[in-house]
Phi, psi and omega in degrees: 000126181293152177294144175266124179260127179218153174218123175281108184270337176205134177258122180265324180168173181253130178272323178198164180221135179270162177300332181287350182100347177294140183232139172272120188235154168253119183225165167258118188233135172264121179255126177053045177061025176266175179299138181296147176229157174295144188216128175241119177194169176275138178232143172293162182303328181266003183060023176272332180239151181219155173263182176293149182206193179226137174250144185224138170285170177303317181296317178296320179296320178296318177295318178299319178302314180296316180296320178294321177300316178297314182297318181295319177298318178297318178296324180292340182276350186277000000 
C-alpha cells in the first residue's frame, strides 16, 4: 500500500478528545499534494496516526452547514 502524504495547512479546532489523547479535529488538509480540503477526523496526539474521517470541499461544507442548522432546529423542537 503506498504511503499517504498529508499536510495539515490550518488547524481550526478540536471537536472532542478521548482519554487516550486522540482528538476529533477540524483541519484544512492537503492529501497527496492536492489542493487542501476541510477535514474532520480523529488524530493521535502527535498527528502521526489518524482514524477514518471525512473530507469536504468548500461547497460541500456549506451544504453540510445548512443541513446541520436544519437538523439542530428539529432537535430543539423535540
